[in-house]
C-alpha positions as CSV (number, residue, x, y, z in Angstrom):
1,X,-74.1,47.0,136.7
2,X,-74.6,45.7,140.5
3,X,-74.2,47.4,144.0
4,X,-73.2,47.2,147.4
5,X,-71.0,50.1,147.8
6,X,-72.0,53.4,149.1
7,X,-75.6,52.4,149.5
8,X,-78.3,50.2,151.6
9,X,-80.2,47.6,150.5
10,X,-82.5,44.7,151.9
11,X,-82.9,41.0,151.1
12,X,-86.1,39.5,151.5
13,X,-86.7,35.8,151.2
14,X,-89.1,34.1,149.0
15,X,-90.6,37.4,148.0
16,X,-92.0,39.2,145.2
17,X,-91.1,42.5,144.0
18,X,-94.4,43.7,144.1
19,X,-94.6,42.4,147.7
20,X,-91.6,44.4,148.8
21,X,-92.6,47.5,147.0
22,X,-96.1,47.3,148.3
23,X,-94.4,46.6,152.3
24,X,-92.0,49.9,151.3
25,X,-95.2,51.9,150.3
26,X,-93.4,52.6,147.0
27,X,-95.5,54.9,144.5
28,X,-94.6,56.4,141.2
29,X,-93.7,53.0,140.2
30,X,-92.4,51.5,137.0
31,X,-91.3,47.6,136.0
32,X,-87.8,48.4,134.5
33,X,-84.5,46.0,134.1
34,X,-81.9,45.4,136.3
35,X,-79.4,48.0,135.2
36,X,-82.1,50.6,134.8
37,X,-83.4,50.1,138.5
38,X,-80.1,49.8,139.9
39,X,-79.0,53.1,138.2
40,X,-82.0,54.9,138.8
41,X,-81.6,53.8,142.8
42,X,-78.1,55.2,143.3
43,X,-79.7,58.7,142.1
44,X,-83.3,58.9,143.9
45,X,-85.7,55.8,144.9
46,X,-85.7,52.3,145.5
47,X,-85.3,49.5,143.2
48,X,-87.0,46.0,144.3
49,X,-85.2,43.6,142.0
50,X,-86.9,40.7,140.2
51,X,-85.4,37.6,142.6
52,X,-82.2,35.6,142.2
53,X,-81.9,32.4,144.0
54,X,-84.6,32.8,146.0
55,X,-83.9,36.7,147.2
56,X,-85.6,39.7,146.4
57,X,-83.1,42.8,146.8
58,X,-84.3,46.2,147.3
59,X,-82.1,49.1,147.2
60,X,-81.4,53.1,147.5
61,X,-78.6,55.6,148.0
62,X,-80.0,58.6,148.9
63,X,-84.0,58.9,148.9
64,X,-84.5,56.2,151.2
65,X,-87.8,55.3,153.5
66,X,-87.7,56.8,156.8
67,X,-86.4,53.7,158.7
68,X,-83.6,52.8,156.2
69,X,-80.9,54.6,158.1
70,X,-79.9,51.8,160.8
71,X,-78.2,54.9,163.1
72,X,-81.8,56.0,163.7
73,X,-84.0,55.0,166.7
74,X,-86.8,54.3,164.4
75,X,-84.9,51.9,162.9
76,X,-85.3,48.3,165.1
77,X,-89.0,49.2,165.1
78,X,-89.1,49.5,160.9
79,X,-87.4,46.7,160.5
80,X,-89.3,44.4,163.2
81,X,-92.5,45.6,161.5
82,X,-91.1,45.0,157.8
83,X,-90.6,41.8,158.7
84,X,-93.5,40.9,160.3
85,X,-95.0,41.6,156.8
86,X,-92.6,40.0,154.5
87,X,-91.0,37.1,156.7
88,X,-87.2,36.7,156.9
89,X,-85.6,40.7,155.7
90,X,-81.9,41.4,156.3
91,X,-80.6,44.8,156.1
92,X,-77.2,45.9,154.9
93,X,-75.7,49.3,155.1
94,X,-72.0,50.2,153.2
95,X,-71.6,54.0,153.0
96,X,-67.4,55.0,153.1
97,X,-68.4,58.8,152.8
98,X,-70.1,59.0,156.3
99,X,-68.2,55.9,157.6
100,X,-71.3,53.7,158.3
101,X,-71.6,50.0,157.8
102,X,-74.0,47.5,159.2
103,X,-76.2,44.7,158.9
104,X,-79.4,43.4,160.4
105,X,-81.7,40.2,160.4
106,X,-85.5,40.0,161.3
107,X,-88.0,37.4,160.8
108,X,-91.5,36.9,161.5
109,X,-91.7,40.3,163.3
110,X,-88.7,39.3,165.6
111,X,-85.7,41.3,165.3
112,X,-82.8,38.9,166.3
113,X,-79.5,40.8,165.5
114,X,-78.8,44.6,164.5
115,X,-75.1,46.2,164.2
116,X,-74.3,49.5,163.1
117,X,-70.9,51.3,163.1
118,X,-71.8,54.8,162.1
119,X,-69.1,58.0,162.5
120,X,-66.7,56.3,164.9
121,X,-68.9,54.6,167.2
122,X,-71.3,51.7,167.4
123,X,-74.7,53.3,167.0
124,X,-76.8,50.1,167.4
125,X,-75.9,46.7,168.8
126,X,-79.0,44.3,169.4
127,X,-78.9,40.8,170.2
128,X,-75.8,38.2,170.1
129,X,-73.3,38.2,167.5
130,X,-74.1,35.4,165.2
131,X,-71.8,32.6,164.2
132,X,-70.9,34.2,161.2
133,X,-69.9,37.5,163.0
134,X,-68.0,35.6,165.5
135,X,-66.3,33.6,162.6
136,X,-65.4,36.7,161.2
137,X,-64.7,38.8,164.3
138,X,-67.0,41.4,162.9
139,X,-69.3,43.4,164.8
140,X,-68.6,41.4,167.9
141,X,-68.0,44.4,170.3
142,X,-70.3,47.1,171.7
143,X,-68.8,50.0,173.5
144,X,-70.6,51.5,176.6
145,X,-69.9,53.6,179.5
146,X,-66.7,51.3,180.6
147,X,-64.9,52.3,177.3
148,X,-63.2,55.3,179.0
149,X,-61.5,52.8,181.3
150,X,-60.1,50.8,178.5
151,X,-56.5,50.2,177.6
152,X,-55.2,50.3,174.3
153,X,-55.0,46.7,174.4
154,X,-58.8,46.9,174.4
155,X,-59.2,49.5,171.8
156,X,-57.3,47.6,169.3
157,X,-59.4,44.7,170.1
158,X,-62.3,46.8,169.3
159,X,-61.4,48.3,166.0
160,X,-60.4,44.9,164.8
161,X,-64.2,44.1,165.0
162,X,-64.9,47.1,163.3
163,X,-66.1,46.3,159.5
164,X,-65.4,48.3,156.4
165,X,-67.1,48.2,153.0
166,X,-65.8,44.8,152.0
167,X,-66.9,43.0,155.0
168,X,-70.1,44.1,154.5
169,X,-70.5,42.2,151.4
170,X,-68.8,39.2,153.0
171,X,-71.3,39.3,155.4
172,X,-74.3,39.7,152.8
173,X,-72.6,36.9,151.2
174,X,-72.8,34.8,154.2
175,X,-76.2,35.4,155.2
176,X,-78.0,35.8,151.9
177,X,-76.0,37.2,148.6
178,X,-73.0,39.4,147.7
179,X,-75.3,42.0,145.3
180,X,-72.0,42.8,143.2
181,X,-71.7,39.3,142.1
182,X,-75.1,39.2,140.8
183,X,-75.1,40.2,136.7
184,X,-78.0,41.3,134.6
185,X,-78.2,38.0,132.6
186,X,-78.8,36.2,135.9
187,X,-81.8,38.6,136.8
188,X,-84.3,37.9,133.3
189,X,-87.5,39.5,135.2
190,X,-88.1,43.1,135.9
191,X,-88.3,44.9,139.2
192,X,-90.0,47.8,140.3
193,X,-88.8,51.2,140.7
194,X,-90.6,53.9,142.9
195,X,-90.6,56.5,145.6
196,X,-90.9,56.2,149.3
197,X,-93.9,58.2,150.7
198,X,-91.7,60.8,152.0
199,X,-90.6,61.3,148.8
200,X,-92.3,63.1,145.7
201,X,-89.7,63.8,143.1
202,X,-91.1,63.1,139.9
203,X,-90.3,60.1,138.1
204,X,-88.7,61.6,135.1
205,X,-86.3,63.4,137.2
206,X,-84.7,60.3,138.1
207,X,-83.9,59.1,134.6
208,X,-80.3,60.1,133.4
209,X,-79.5,63.0,131.6
């Protein structure tokens, strides 16, 4: 069982799950395997998985830490501070239910790039598009006060840069790893499942059944 659709996740370079869990201030922690942690994080809480090829992933579907929503004003500051503690941190979000797609990258307290399309508009656009975005023609155009004067051709060009869920995974593969390609057999070490500070759901209530 993998993840990548209808969820948000972090990819953190060269950090242990406990370091990521500490930075996210997860409580009610439990060491679990990849399949168990992934399944639970699609229901409640956050799963910081065992490292894969130098990357530690942390994902959550519903009960996210406060800053996990890239369309919210606090997101840039949250990711910047997280990278100050953890080093290189990448963020991805893909949820067709609310039509939200995006990515961001920060390292050592510097947010170099952030893009989020949410509910029909560009909700976040920080930094210049990276070479990968330019090559893929994804997330390269913002919208601003001049958009009221755009021609049909301008709007078509803008819509062509709006990503969909499969393209979020393409971006993840360019920057780190596409999490849908990760097999449980490649993650032999357990990760940590827990709840962010704002959530107090008992751990037992997150278990299937």
